[in-house]
C-alpha positions, 0 to 999 in steps of 0.5 A: 475565486481560487482553484485547488486541485485535489485528488481524493480516493474512496474505499470499497463502499464508495466513501471518501477516505482521508477527507482533507480539512475544509475552510470554515464558513465558505461556499465551495463548488465541487466537480468530481471527475472519475480518473480512468487510471488506477491509483499509483501506490508507491513501491515498497522498499527496505530501509537504506541501512538494510537494503541489499544486505540479504543473502540466500544461504542454501536451497530455498526450495528444499524443506528446512528439516528432514521429513524422517525427523517429523515422523520420529516425533509422532 
């Protein structure tokens, strides 16, 4: 007998997503244990060639244009 540990996830409907391929013509026994911890999604990071190169070039709270300019357009 061979044991393989496999963690599978379900979608919002309770259906298994990304089902792994199974060996053909074999019998398997599955025991499902629901894990208490939430899935650990990897933290997103920018590509290395652009990481740390962003700059803030001014006030990010103030509007990008003068509100009087908008009123002149209408």
